[in-house]
MARLUM-903773 format. One record per residue: x, y, z of N, C-alpha, C, O in turn. Coordinates in Angstrom, 1 decimal, m for minus. Atoms other than C-alpha are relative to their C-alpha. Last residue first. Layout:
<robas>
ROBA   n_east   n_north     n_up   ca_east   ca_north    ca_up   c_east   c_north     c_up   o_east   o_north     o_up
ROBA        X         Y        Z         X          Y        Z        X         Y        Z        X         Y        Z
...
</robas>
This chain:
<robas>
ROBA   n_east   n_north     n_up   ca_east   ca_north    ca_up   c_east   c_north     c_up   o_east   o_north     o_up
ROBA     m0.5      m1.2     m0.2     163.5       91.9     21.2     m0.4       0.6      1.4      0.1       1.7      1.8
ROBA     m1.0       0.8     m0.5     162.6       88.2     19.9      1.2       1.4      0.4      2.4       1.4      0.0
ROBA     m0.8      m1.1     m0.5     158.9       89.2     19.7      1.2      m0.6      0.3      1.2      m1.6      1.0
ROBA     m0.3      m0.1     m1.3     157.0       86.4     17.7      1.0       1.0      0.1      1.7       1.3     m0.8
ROBA     m1.3      m0.9     m0.2     155.8       86.6     13.9     m0.2       0.1      2.0     m1.2       0.4      2.6
ROBA      0.2      m0.8     m1.2     152.9       83.8     13.4      1.3       0.6      0.2      2.2      m0.2      0.4
ROBA     m1.0      m0.3     m1.0     153.1       82.2      9.9     m0.5       0.9      1.0     m1.4       1.8      0.7
ROBA      0.0      m1.6      0.0     150.5       80.3      8.1      1.0       0.5      1.4      1.0       0.0      2.6
ROBA      0.5      m0.5     m1.4     151.3       76.6      7.3      0.1       1.8      0.0      0.8       2.5     m0.6
ROBA      1.1       0.9     m0.3     151.2       74.8      3.8     m0.1       0.3      1.6     m0.8      m0.3      2.3
ROBA     m0.2       0.7     m1.2     153.1       77.6      2.1     m1.0      m0.9      0.5     m2.2      m0.7      0.1
ROBA     m0.5       1.5     m0.2     152.5       77.5     m1.4      0.2      m0.7      1.2      0.1      m1.9      1.4
ROBA      1.1       0.6     m0.1     152.8       81.5     m1.9      0.3      m1.5      0.0      1.5      m1.9     m0.3
ROBA     m0.6       1.3      1.0     155.9       83.3     m2.9     m1.4      m1.1     m0.2     m1.6      m1.6     m1.2
ROBA      0.0      m0.4      1.0     154.6       86.3     m0.9     m0.1      m0.9     m1.2     m0.9      m0.8     m2.1
ROBA      1.3      m0.1      0.3     154.0       84.5      2.0     m0.5       0.4     m1.2     m1.5       0.1     m1.7
ROBA      0.7       1.6      0.2     157.6       83.3      2.0     m1.2       0.0     m0.3     m1.5      m0.8     m1.1
ROBA     m0.5       0.3      1.5     158.8       87.1      0.9     m0.4      m1.8      0.0     m0.5      m2.5     m1.0
ROBA      0.7      m0.6      0.9     156.8       88.4      4.2      0.5      m0.6     m1.6     m0.3      m0.5     m2.5
ROBA      1.9       0.5     m0.2     157.9       85.8      6.5     m0.4       0.4     m1.2     m0.8      m0.4     m2.0
ROBA      0.0       1.5      0.7     161.8       86.5      5.1     m1.2      m0.2      0.3     m1.8      m0.6     m0.7
ROBA      0.0      m0.1      1.5     161.4       90.4      5.8     m0.1      m1.4     m0.5     m0.8      m1.6     m1.5
ROBA      1.3      m0.5      0.5     159.9       89.5      9.4      0.0       0.3     m1.6     m1.0       0.1     m2.3
ROBA     m0.3       0.6      1.3     163.2       87.5     10.3     m1.4       0.6     m0.6     m1.9      m0.2     m1.3
ROBA     m1.2      m0.5      0.7     163.6       89.9     13.4      0.3      m0.7     m1.3      1.4      m0.4     m1.9
ROBA      0.2      m1.2      0.5     160.2       89.0     14.4      0.9       0.5     m0.5      0.6       1.3     m1.5
ROBA     m0.4      m1.3     m0.5     160.9       85.7     15.1     m0.2       0.9     m0.7      0.0       0.8     m1.9
ROBA     m1.4      m0.6      0.4     159.3       83.0     13.4      0.1       1.0      0.8     m0.9       1.6      1.2
ROBA     m0.8      m1.1     m0.4     156.5       80.6     14.1      1.3       0.4     m0.3      2.3      m0.3     m0.5
ROBA     m1.5       0.2      0.3     154.8       78.2     11.8      0.4       1.2      0.6      0.2       2.2      0.0
ROBA     m0.7      m1.4     m0.1     150.9       77.4     11.8      1.7      m0.2      0.1      2.2      m1.3      0.1
ROBA      0.3      m0.7      0.9     148.8       74.4     10.7      0.7       1.8     m0.3      0.6       2.6     m1.2
ROBA     m0.7       0.8      1.3     149.9       71.5     12.4     m0.3       1.0     m1.0      0.1       0.8     m2.1
ROBA     m1.3       0.3      0.3     149.3       73.6     15.6      0.5      m0.5     m1.4      1.5       0.0     m1.9
ROBA     m0.5      m1.0      0.7     145.7       74.9     15.2      1.4      m0.1     m0.3      1.9       0.6     m1.2
ROBA     m1.6       0.1      0.0     143.9       71.6     15.8      0.6       1.2     m0.7      0.5       1.2     m2.0
ROBA     m0.6      m0.4      1.1     140.1       72.3     16.4      1.9       0.1      0.6      2.5       0.6      1.5
ROBA      1.0       0.3      1.5     138.1       70.4     18.9      0.4       0.1     m1.1      0.2      m0.8     m2.0
ROBA     m0.6       0.7      0.5     141.0       70.6     21.8     m0.8      m0.6     m1.6     m0.4      m1.3     m2.5
ROBA      0.4       0.8     m0.3     139.2       72.2     24.4      0.4      m1.4     m1.1      0.1      m2.6     m0.9
ROBA     m0.2       0.6     m1.0     141.3       74.9     24.0     m0.2      m1.4      0.6      0.6      m2.1      1.2
ROBA     m1.5       0.6      0.5     140.5       75.2     20.3      0.6      m0.3      1.4      1.3      m1.4      1.4
ROBA      0.1       1.3      0.7     136.5       74.8     21.2      1.8      m0.3     m0.6      2.2      m1.4     m1.0
ROBA      0.6       1.3     m0.6     136.5       77.3     23.8      0.3      m1.2     m0.9      0.8      m2.1     m0.3
ROBA     m1.3       0.5     m0.8     138.7       80.0     22.0     m0.6      m1.2      0.7      0.2      m2.1      0.8
ROBA     m1.3       0.4      1.0     136.1       80.0     19.1      1.3      m0.5      1.2      2.0      m1.6      1.1
ROBA      0.1       1.3      0.8     133.6       80.4     21.7      0.7      m0.7     m1.1      0.7      m1.9     m1.3
ROBA     m0.3       1.3     m1.0     135.1       83.0     23.5     m0.4      m1.3     m0.3      0.2      m2.3      0.1
ROBA     m1.2       0.4     m0.5     135.5       85.1     20.3      0.0      m1.0      1.3      0.8      m2.0      1.3
ROBA     m0.1       1.9      0.3     132.0       84.6     19.0      1.6      m0.1      0.6      2.0      m1.2      0.9
ROBA      0.9       0.6     m1.0     131.1       88.4     20.8      0.2      m1.7     m0.5     m0.3      m2.6      0.2
ROBA     m0.9       0.3     m1.2     134.4       89.7     18.8     m1.2      m0.7      1.0     m0.7      m1.4      1.9
ROBA      0.5      m0.7     m0.7     132.1       89.3     15.4      0.8      m0.1      1.5      0.8      m1.3      2.0
ROBA      0.7       0.6     m1.0     134.5       87.6     13.0     m0.4       1.2      1.0      0.3       2.2      1.2
ROBA     m1.0       0.4     m1.5     136.2       88.2      9.6     m0.9      m0.4      1.2     m1.7      m1.3      0.9
ROBA     m1.3      m0.7     m0.2     133.9       89.0      6.8      0.4       0.0      1.5     m0.3       0.3      2.5
ROBA     m0.1      m0.4     m1.2     130.6       87.0      5.7      1.5       0.5      0.0      2.3       0.2     m0.9
ROBA     m1.2      m0.2     m0.1     128.6       86.5      2.3      0.7       0.3      1.8     m0.1       0.8      2.6
ROBA      0.1      m1.0     m1.1     125.5       84.7      1.9      1.4       0.5      0.0      2.2      m0.3     m0.3
ROBA     m1.9      m0.1     m0.2     124.3       82.8     m1.1      0.1       1.2      1.0     m0.7       2.2      1.1
ROBA     m0.5      m1.5     m0.6     120.9       81.7     m0.5      1.6      m0.4     m0.3      2.3      m1.4     m0.3
ROBA     m1.5       0.0     m0.5     118.9       78.8     m2.5      0.3       1.7      0.3     m0.3       2.7     m0.1
ROBA      0.3      m0.2     m1.2     115.3       78.4     m3.6      1.2      m0.1      0.8      1.1      m0.7      1.8
ROBA      0.0       1.1     m0.7     116.4       76.6     m6.7     m0.1       0.3      1.7      0.2      m0.5      2.6
ROBA      0.2       1.1      0.5     114.5       78.5     m8.9      0.3      m1.1      1.1     m0.5      m1.9      1.5
ROBA      1.6       0.3      0.0     114.6       81.6     m6.9     m0.3      m1.0     m0.7     m1.6      m1.0     m0.5
ROBA     m0.1       0.1     m1.5     118.7       81.4     m6.8     m1.5      m0.2      0.4     m1.7      m1.1      1.2
ROBA     m0.7       1.5     m0.5     119.1       80.7    m10.4     m0.8      m0.2      1.5     m1.6      m1.1      1.8
ROBA      1.1       0.6     m0.3     117.3       83.9    m11.0      0.0      m1.6      0.1     m0.9      m2.3      0.2
ROBA      0.7      m0.4     m1.5     120.5       85.6    m10.1     m1.4      m1.0      0.2     m1.7      m1.5      1.2
ROBA      1.3      m0.6     m0.2     122.2       84.0    m13.2     m0.9       0.3      1.2     m1.4      m0.7      1.7
ROBA      0.7       0.5     m0.8     126.1       83.7    m12.6     m1.6       0.4      0.0     m1.9       1.2      0.8
ROBA      1.4      m0.3      0.9     128.7       85.1    m14.6     m0.8      m1.2      0.4     m0.6      m2.3     m0.1
ROBA      0.3       1.1      0.0     131.5       85.6    m11.8     m1.2       0.2     m1.1     m1.8       1.3     m1.1
ROBA      1.5      m0.2      0.6     133.3       88.8    m12.1     m0.1      m1.5     m0.4      0.8      m2.2     m1.0
ROBA      0.7       0.4      1.2     137.0       88.3    m10.4     m1.6       0.0     m0.3     m2.2      m0.2      0.8
ROBA      0.4      m1.5      0.8     138.5       90.7     m7.7     m0.6      m0.7     m1.1     m1.1       0.1     m1.9
ROBA     m0.6       0.0      1.4     138.9       87.3     m5.4     m0.5       1.3     m0.4     m1.5       1.8      0.1
ROBA      0.2      m1.2      0.8     138.3       86.9     m1.4      0.6      m0.1     m1.6      1.7      m0.8     m1.9
ROBA     m1.6      m0.5      0.8     137.3       83.7      0.1     m0.1       1.5     m0.6     m1.1       2.1     m0.9
ROBA     m0.8      m0.3     m1.3     134.3       83.5      2.8      1.3       0.6     m0.9      2.0       1.7     m0.7
ROBA     m1.2      m0.6      0.9     131.3       83.4      0.1      0.8       0.4      1.2      0.3       1.3      1.9
ROBA     m0.6      m1.4     m1.1     128.9       81.3      2.2      1.2       0.1     m1.0      1.9      m0.8     m1.5
ROBA     m1.1      m0.4      0.0     126.4       79.0      0.1      0.7       1.3      0.7      0.2       2.4      0.9
ROBA     m0.7      m0.9     m0.5     123.2       77.4      1.3      1.6       0.0     m0.7      2.3      m1.0     m0.7
ROBA     m1.4       0.1     m0.7     121.1       74.9     m0.3      0.2       1.4      0.3     m0.6       2.2      0.0
ROBA      0.0       0.0     m1.6     117.5       74.3     m0.7      1.2       0.3      0.6      1.3       0.1      1.8
ROBA      1.1      m0.5     m0.2     118.1       73.2     m4.4     m0.2       0.1      1.3     m0.1      m1.0      1.9
ROBA      1.1       0.9      0.2     121.7       72.6     m4.7     m1.2       0.9      0.3     m1.2       2.1      0.7
ROBA      1.4      m0.5     m0.6     124.5       75.0     m5.5     m1.0      m0.7     m0.1     m1.5      m0.8     m1.3
ROBA      0.0       1.0     m1.3     127.6       72.8     m6.6     m1.5       0.3      0.6     m2.2      m0.6      1.1
ROBA      0.4       1.5      0.6     127.9       74.6     m9.9     m0.7      m0.7      0.8     m1.8      m1.2      0.4
ROBA      1.2      m0.5      1.0     128.3       77.9     m8.0     m0.5      m1.3     m0.5     m1.6      m1.7      0.1
ROBA      1.0       0.2     m1.1     131.0       76.0     m5.6     m1.5       0.4     m0.6     m2.6      m0.2     m0.2
ROBA      0.5       1.6     m0.2     132.7       74.8     m8.8     m1.0       0.2      1.2     m1.9      m0.6      1.3
ROBA      1.0       0.7      1.2     132.8       78.5    m10.2     m0.4      m1.2      0.4     m1.5      m1.6     m0.1
ROBA      1.7      m0.8     m0.1     133.8       80.2     m6.8     m0.9      m0.7     m1.5     m2.1      m0.9     m1.7
ROBA      1.2       0.1     m1.5     136.5       77.9     m6.3     m1.2       0.4     m0.4     m2.2      m0.3     m0.6
ROBA      0.0       1.4      0.0     137.9       78.3    m10.1     m1.0      m0.6      0.8     m2.1      m1.1      0.5
ROBA      1.0       0.2      1.1     137.6       81.9     m9.9     m0.4      m1.2     m0.2     m1.6      m1.3     m0.5
ROBA     m0.5      m0.2      1.2     139.8       81.9     m6.6     m1.2      m0.1     m1.3     m2.2      m0.8     m1.0
ROBA      0.0      m1.1      0.6     138.5       83.0     m3.2      0.7       0.0     m1.6      1.0       1.1     m2.2
ROBA     m1.2       0.1      1.0     139.4       79.5     m2.0      0.2       1.5     m0.3      1.3       2.0     m0.1
ROBA     m1.3      m0.8     m0.5     137.2       79.9      0.9      1.0      m0.2     m0.5      2.0      m0.2      0.2
ROBA     m1.2      m0.7      1.1     133.6       79.2     m0.5      1.2       0.7      0.9      1.1       1.8      1.5
ROBA     m0.9      m0.9     m0.7     131.6       77.0      2.2      0.9       0.3     m1.1      1.6      m0.5     m1.7
ROBA     m1.3      m0.4      0.9     128.6       75.3      0.6      0.7       0.9      0.7      0.0       1.9      1.1
ROBA     m0.6      m1.6     m0.3     125.8       74.0      2.3      1.4      m0.3      0.0      2.2      m1.1      0.5
ROBA     m1.3      m0.2     m0.5     123.7       71.0      1.0      0.6       1.2      0.3      0.0       2.1     m0.2
ROBA     m0.1       0.0     m1.4     120.1       70.4      1.0      1.5       0.2      0.6      1.9       0.2      1.7
ROBA      0.5      m0.8     m0.7     119.6       69.3     m2.5      0.3      m0.2      1.4      0.4      m1.3      1.9
ROBA      0.7      m1.3      0.6     120.7       68.0     m5.6     m0.8       0.8      1.1     m1.6       1.7      0.8
ROBA     m1.0      m1.0      0.7     123.2       65.4     m4.4     m0.5       1.4     m0.3      0.3       2.4     m0.4
ROBA      0.7      m1.0      0.7     121.1       63.1     m2.1      1.1       0.8     m0.3      1.9       1.1      0.6
ROBA      0.3      m1.2     m0.5     123.3       60.4     m0.5     m0.8       1.0     m1.0     m0.5       0.8     m2.2
ROBA      1.6      m0.3      0.1     123.3       56.7     m1.4     m0.7       1.5      0.8     m1.7       1.7      1.5
ROBA      0.4       0.0     m1.6     126.8       56.4     m0.4     m1.4       0.1      0.2     m1.9       0.2      1.3
ROBA     m0.4       1.3     m0.7     127.9       55.4     m4.0     m0.3       0.0      1.5     m0.1      m1.1      2.1
ROBA      0.5       0.9      0.5     125.6       58.0     m5.6      0.4      m1.3      0.8     m0.3      m2.2      1.2
ROBA      1.3      m0.1      0.0     127.0       60.7     m3.7     m0.9      m1.0     m0.1     m1.6      m1.3      0.9
ROBA     m0.2       0.3     m1.6     130.6       60.0     m4.3     m1.7       0.1      0.6     m2.0      m0.9      1.3
ROBA     m0.4       1.6      0.1     129.3       59.7     m7.9      0.5      m0.3      1.2      0.4      m1.5      1.5
ROBA      0.9       0.6      0.1     127.6       63.3     m7.7      0.3      m1.7      0.0     m0.6      m2.5      0.3
ROBA      0.8       0.0     m1.2     130.9       64.8     m6.3     m1.5      m0.6      0.1     m1.9      m0.7      1.2
ROBA     m1.0       0.9     m0.9     133.0       63.3     m9.2     m1.0       0.1      1.5     m1.3      m0.8      2.2
ROBA      0.2       1.3      0.1     130.4       64.9    m11.5      0.5      m1.1      1.0      0.0      m2.1      1.2
ROBA      1.5       0.1     m0.4     130.7       68.1     m9.9     m0.1      m1.5     m0.4     m0.1      m2.3      0.6
ROBA     m0.1       0.1     m1.6     134.8       68.0    m10.1     m1.7      m0.2      0.4     m1.9      m0.8      1.4
ROBA     m0.6       1.3     m0.4     134.3       67.0    m13.7      0.0      m0.1      1.5     m0.3      m1.0      2.2
ROBA      1.2       1.1      0.2     132.0       70.2    m14.5      0.5      m1.7      0.4     m0.3      m2.6      0.6
ROBA      1.2       0.0     m1.3     134.2       72.4    m12.5     m1.1      m1.1     m0.5     m1.9      m1.7      0.2
ROBA      1.0      m0.9      0.6     137.1       71.2    m15.4     m1.4       0.1      1.1     m2.0      m0.9      1.2
ROBA      1.3       0.2      0.5     139.9       69.2    m14.1     m0.9       1.2      0.2     m0.8       2.1      1.0
ROBA      0.2       0.3      1.4     143.5       69.4    m14.2     m1.5      m0.3     m0.1     m1.8      m1.0     m1.1
ROBA     m1.0       0.1      1.2     143.8       69.4    m10.4     m0.1      m0.6     m1.2     m0.1      m1.8     m1.4
ROBA      0.5      m0.6      1.1     140.5       69.8     m8.6      1.3       0.1     m1.1      1.1       0.4     m2.2
ROBA     m0.9      m0.9      0.6     141.2       67.4     m6.0     m0.6       0.6     m1.5     m1.3      m0.1     m2.4
ROBA     m0.2       0.0      1.3     138.0       66.0     m4.1      0.9       1.0     m0.7      0.6       2.1     m0.8
ROBA     m0.7      m1.6      0.8     138.3       65.2     m0.7     m0.5      m0.4     m1.3     m0.9      m1.5     m1.7
ROBA     m0.5       0.4      1.3     136.1       63.1      1.6      0.7       0.9     m0.8      0.4       2.1     m0.7
ROBA      0.7       1.2      0.3     134.9       62.7      5.3      0.3      m0.4     m1.5      0.2      m1.6     m1.8
ROBA      0.3       0.0      1.4     137.1       65.7      6.2     m0.6      m1.7     m0.2      0.1      m2.7      0.3
ROBA      1.3      m0.1      0.4     137.3       66.2      9.9     m0.7      m0.3     m1.1     m1.9      m0.4     m1.1
ROBA      0.5      m1.1     m0.7     141.0       66.9     10.6     m1.6       0.3     m0.3     m2.0       1.5     m0.5
ROBA     m0.3       0.7     m1.2     142.9       63.3      9.5     m0.8       1.4      1.0     m0.7       1.3      2.2
ROBA      0.8       1.1     m0.5     141.0       63.7      6.3      0.4      m0.2      1.3     m0.3      m1.0      1.9
ROBA      0.9      m0.6     m0.5     143.0       67.1      5.7     m1.0      m1.3      0.6     m1.5      m1.1      1.7
ROBA     m0.3      m0.5     m1.3     146.1       65.6      5.2     m1.4       0.2      0.9     m1.6      m0.3      2.0
ROBA     m0.1       1.0     m0.6     145.0       63.7      2.0      0.2       0.2      1.7     m0.2      m0.6      2.6
ROBA      1.5       0.7     m0.2     143.6       67.0      0.8     m0.1      m1.3      1.0     m1.0      m1.5      1.8
ROBA      0.5      m0.7     m1.1     147.1       68.4      1.5     m1.5      m0.6      0.3     m2.0      m0.9      1.4
ROBA     m0.7       0.3     m1.4     148.6       65.9     m0.5     m0.3       0.6      1.2     m0.1       0.1      2.3
ROBA      0.4       1.4     m0.1     146.3       66.1     m3.4      0.8      m0.2      1.3      0.2      m0.8      2.2
ROBA     m1.4       0.8     m0.4     146.8       69.8     m3.8     m0.5      m1.6      0.7     m1.3      m1.7      1.7
ROBA     m0.9       0.8      1.0     144.0       71.3     m5.9      0.8      m0.9      0.7      1.0      m2.0      0.2
ROBA     m1.0      m1.0      0.2     140.9       71.8     m3.2      1.1      m0.6     m1.5      0.9      m1.6     m2.1
ROBA     m0.1      m0.3      1.4     137.3       70.5     m2.4      1.8       1.0      0.1      2.0       2.0      0.7
ROBA     m1.2      m1.2      0.3     137.1       68.9      1.2      0.3       0.4     m1.5      1.0      m0.5     m2.0
ROBA     m1.0       0.2      1.3     133.9       67.2      1.5      0.6       1.0     m0.1      0.1       2.1     m0.3
ROBA     m0.8      m1.3      0.1     132.4       67.4      5.4      0.9      m0.2     m1.3      2.1      m0.6     m1.1
ROBA     m0.8      m0.1      1.2     129.3       64.9      5.6      1.1       1.3     m0.1      0.6       2.4     m0.3
ROBA      0.2       1.5      0.2     127.4       64.1      9.1      1.0      m0.4     m1.3      1.7      m1.5     m1.3
ROBA      0.1       0.8      1.3     128.1       67.4     10.3      0.1      m1.0     m0.4      1.2      m1.5      0.0
ROBA      0.8       1.0      0.3     128.2       68.0     13.9     m0.3      m0.6     m1.2     m0.7      m1.8     m1.3
ROBA      1.5      m0.4     m0.1     129.5       71.2     15.0     m0.9      m1.2     m0.4     m2.1      m1.1     m0.2
ROBA      0.4      m0.3     m1.5     132.9       69.8     15.5     m1.5       0.0      0.1     m2.2      m0.7      0.8
ROBA     m0.4       1.3     m0.5     133.2       68.5     12.0     m0.7       0.1      1.3     m1.7      m0.4      1.7
ROBA      1.2       0.7      0.4     131.9       71.9     10.6     m0.1      m1.7      0.5     m1.2      m2.3      0.6
ROBA      1.0      m0.5     m1.0     134.6       73.4     12.9     m1.3      m0.4     m0.6     m2.2      m0.2      0.1
ROBA     m0.4       0.4     m1.3     137.6       71.2     11.4     m1.7       0.3      0.9     m2.4      m0.5      1.6
ROBA      0.6       1.9      0.0     136.2       71.6      7.7      0.3      m0.5      1.7     m0.4      m1.4      2.1
ROBA      1.3       0.2      0.3     136.3       75.6      8.4     m0.6      m1.6     m0.1     m1.6      m2.1      0.3
ROBA      0.7      m0.2     m1.0     139.8       75.4     10.1     m1.9       0.1     m0.2     m2.7      m0.1      0.7
ROBA     m0.3       1.2     m0.9     141.6       74.0      7.1     m1.0      m0.3      1.6     m1.4      m1.3      2.1
ROBA      1.1       0.8      0.6     139.3       76.4      4.9      0.4      m1.1      1.0     m0.5      m1.9      1.6
ROBA      1.4       0.1     m0.6     140.8       79.4      6.5     m0.6      m1.1      0.1     m1.3      m1.3      1.1
ROBA     m0.2      m0.5     m1.4     144.4       79.2      5.5     m1.2       0.1      0.9     m1.1       0.0      2.1
ROBA     m0.7      m1.5      0.1     143.9       77.0      2.7      0.0       0.5      1.4     m0.2      m0.2      2.3
ROBA     m1.3       0.0     m0.5     143.5       73.1      2.3      0.4       1.5      0.2      1.6       1.8      0.1
ROBA     m0.2       0.3     m1.0     139.6       73.3      2.1      1.3      m0.2      0.5      1.4      m0.4      1.7
ROBA     m1.4      m1.0     m0.6     139.5       75.9     m0.4      0.4      m0.7      1.3      1.0       0.0      2.2
ROBA     m1.2      m0.1      1.4     135.9       74.5     m1.4      1.3       0.8      0.6      1.2       1.8      1.3
ROBA     m0.6      m1.1     m0.1     134.0       73.1      1.8      0.9       0.1     m1.3      1.7      m0.8     m1.7
ROBA     m0.8      m0.1      0.9     131.1       71.1      1.1      1.1       1.1      0.2      0.7       2.3      0.0
ROBA     m0.5      m1.3      0.2     128.7       70.4      4.0      1.2      m0.4     m1.2      1.5      m1.5     m1.3
ROBA     m1.0       0.4      0.9     126.0       67.8      4.7      0.6       1.2     m0.5      0.0       2.1     m0.9
ROBA     m0.5      m0.8      1.5     124.6       68.7      7.8      0.8      m0.7     m0.6      1.8      m1.4     m0.2
ROBA      0.7       0.9      1.0     123.7       66.1     10.8      0.1       0.7     m1.4      0.0       0.1     m2.5
ROBA     m0.4       1.5     m0.2     124.2       68.3     13.7     m0.8      m0.6     m1.2     m1.9      m0.4     m1.5
ROBA      0.5       0.7     m0.6     123.9       72.0     12.1      0.0      m1.5      0.2      0.3      m2.2     m0.8
ROBA     m0.4       1.7      0.1     125.9       74.4     10.5     m1.0      m0.4      1.2     m1.3       0.3      2.2
ROBA      0.9       0.7     m1.0     123.7       77.9     10.4      0.2      m1.8      0.0     m0.6      m2.7     m0.1
ROBA      0.9       1.1      1.0     125.0       79.2      7.0     m0.6      m0.9      1.0     m1.3      m1.9      0.6
ROBA      0.9      m0.6      0.9     126.3       82.4      9.2     m0.8      m1.0     m1.1     m1.8      m0.6     m1.6
ROBA      1.3      m0.5     m0.7     127.5       80.4     12.1     m1.2       1.0     m1.1     m2.4       1.2     m1.0
ROBA      0.9       1.4     m0.6     129.8       78.2     10.0     m1.2       0.5      0.5     m2.3       0.1      0.2
ROBA      0.6       0.6      1.2     131.1       81.6      8.4     m1.1      m1.0      0.2     m2.2      m0.9     m0.2
ROBA      0.8      m0.9      0.6     131.7       83.1     12.0     m1.0      m0.7     m1.5     m2.2      m0.8     m1.6
ROBA      1.0       0.8     m0.5     133.9       79.7     12.4     m1.3       1.4      0.2     m2.4       0.9      0.4
ROBA      0.5       1.2      0.5     135.8       80.2      9.7     m1.1      m0.2      1.0     m2.1      m0.8      0.6
ROBA      0.6      m0.3      1.4     136.4       84.0     10.6     m0.6      m1.4     m0.5     m1.7      m1.3     m1.0
ROBA      1.2      m1.0     m0.3     137.3       82.9     14.1     m0.6       0.2     m1.2     m1.7      m0.4     m1.3
ROBA      1.1       1.0     m1.0     139.6       80.4     13.3     m1.2       0.6      0.1     m2.2       0.0     m0.3
ROBA      0.5       1.2      0.9     141.6       82.5     10.4     m1.3      m0.9      0.6     m2.3      m1.3      0.0
ROBA     m0.4      m0.1      1.3     142.0       85.5     12.6     m0.5      m1.1     m0.9     m1.8      m1.3     m1.0
ROBA      0.7      m1.3      0.2     141.3       85.8     16.2     m0.4       0.2     m1.4     m1.3       1.0     m1.7
ROBA      1.4       0.1     m0.2     142.3       82.2     16.5     m0.8       1.3     m0.3     m2.0       1.2     m0.6
ROBA      0.7       0.4      1.1     145.6       82.6     14.9     m1.3      m0.1      0.1     m2.0       0.1     m0.9
ROBA      0.0      m1.1      0.7     147.4       84.5     17.8     m1.2      m0.2     m1.7     m1.7       0.6     m2.5
ROBA      1.6      m0.5     m0.2     146.4       81.5     20.0     m0.3       1.5     m0.9     m1.4       2.0     m1.0
ROBA      0.9       1.0      0.5     149.5       79.7     18.9     m1.6       0.5      0.0     m2.5       0.1     m0.7
ROBA      0.1      m0.3      1.3     151.5       82.9     20.2     m0.6      m0.9     m1.4     m0.6      m0.6     m2.6
ROBA      1.0      m1.2      0.4     150.0       82.7     23.2      0.3       0.2     m1.4     m0.6       0.5     m2.2
ROBA     m0.9      m1.1      0.2     151.6       79.0     23.6     m1.0       1.2      0.0     m2.2       1.0      0.1
ROBA     m0.3      m0.8      1.2     148.9       76.8     24.7      1.0       0.9      0.1      1.1       1.4      1.2
ROBA     m1.5       0.1      0.4     149.4       75.1     27.9      0.2       0.2     m1.5      1.2      m0.2     m2.1
ROBA     m0.3       1.2     m0.1     145.9       75.2     29.1      1.2      m0.6     m0.6      1.2      m1.8     m0.9
ROBA     m0.5       0.4      1.4     145.7       78.9     28.0      0.2      m1.6      0.0      0.6      m2.1     m1.1
ROBA     m1.1       1.2     m0.2     144.0       79.9     31.0     m0.1      m0.6     m1.3     m1.1      m1.1     m1.9
ROBA     m0.3       0.3     m1.7     142.2       83.1     31.9      1.1      m1.2      0.2      1.9      m1.5      1.1
ROBA     m0.3       1.5     m0.1     142.2       84.3     28.3      0.5       0.0      1.3      1.5       0.7      1.7
ROBA     m0.8       0.2     m1.0     139.9       87.5     28.3      0.5      m1.3     m0.2     m0.4      m2.2     m0.3
ROBA      0.7       1.5     m0.7     138.5       88.2     25.0      1.0      m0.1      1.1      2.2       0.1      0.9
ROBA     m0.9       1.0     m0.7     138.6       91.8     24.0     m0.4      m1.1      0.5     m1.5      m1.3      1.1
ROBA     m0.6       0.7      1.0     136.0       94.0     21.8      1.3      m1.1      0.4      1.7      m1.8     m0.6
ROBA      0.9       0.9      0.3     134.2       95.3     24.6      0.3      m1.0     m1.0     m0.2      m2.1     m1.1
ROBA     m0.2       1.1     m1.1     137.5       97.0     26.0     m1.3      m1.4     m0.5     m1.2      m2.6     m0.3
ROBA      1.0      m0.1     m1.3     137.4       99.2     23.0     m0.1      m1.2      0.8     m0.2      m2.3      0.3
ROBA      1.0       0.7      0.4     141.0       98.9     21.3     m1.3      m0.1      0.8     m1.1      m0.4      2.0
ROBA      1.3      m0.3     m1.2     143.9      101.0     21.5     m1.2      m0.5     m0.8     m1.5      m0.3     m2.0
ROBA      1.0      m0.6      0.5     147.3       99.7     19.8     m1.3       0.0      1.0     m1.6      m0.8      1.9
ROBA      1.3      m0.2     m1.0     150.7       98.8     20.7     m1.3       0.7     m0.8     m1.2       1.6     m1.7
ROBA     m0.3       0.9     m1.5     153.6       97.4     19.0     m1.0       0.2      0.9     m1.3      m0.6      1.9
ROBA     m0.2      m0.8     m1.0     152.4       98.5     15.5      0.0      m0.7      1.2     m0.7      m1.7      1.4
ROBA     m1.1       0.5     m0.7     152.9       96.1     12.5      0.3       1.0      1.4      1.4       1.1      1.9
ROBA      0.1       1.7     m0.4     149.3       95.9     11.1      1.4       0.0      0.8      1.4      m1.0      1.5
ROBA      0.1       0.8      1.1     149.2       99.8     11.3      0.3      m1.3      0.6      0.6      m1.6      1.8
ROBA     m0.8       1.2     m0.6     147.9      102.1     14.3     m0.3      m1.1     m1.4     m1.4      m1.4     m1.8
ROBA     m1.7      m0.1      0.4     146.9      105.5     13.0      0.6      m1.2      0.1      1.8      m1.3     m0.3
ROBA     m0.3      m1.3      0.2     142.8      104.8     12.8      1.8       0.1     m0.4      2.3      m0.4     m1.4
ROBA     m0.2      m0.7     m1.3     142.2      101.1     13.8      0.7       1.3      0.1      1.6       1.4      0.9
</robas>
């Protein structure tokens, strides 16, 4: 936004990009800060691949900052299967409480082993594994993107929402053979904010378990914690001055 940095106390924005919050329904305003970021990004991603009632969905990076909301949004939109894929088994177990129907840990597994586990799950539930799935890649990691590309099925859609600088070795002609699509997404259009806010305030998307508030006076510590990684919650800074 021009001269305004990320820690500016005031910024100028077009009024068309604002979302009026007339009733927080008891939510602290700080808790809604994540709505315009991670939740809204995950929502736009779900819109980009047109999640519909009864869809079968795979979320790679399901325990990450946006992935936890992508799982919940897909479930709220009526997906019949929401499979979460990530490394940490404990976090994956937790995401089963927020809309995931099954989880697969990638810890010490090759992409082929993860794909085989997915096929085994589908076989056990008598689900088709080779067509129609929608894949949301929110990890941005080389491993996550490789797994998502390996899972891309016939007539499937893959969303690239996680950011990474790696180069992937993927034959583009495979999209033609599979009649599949790969779609990118960035942030969220302000026009979607009212919809996102509504599903959060209605309780369909849980925000509080995945955030941690800290006072602005501890901003240095907050940045250090974030850089170290491994945080189970996203930090929101609140004014204490």
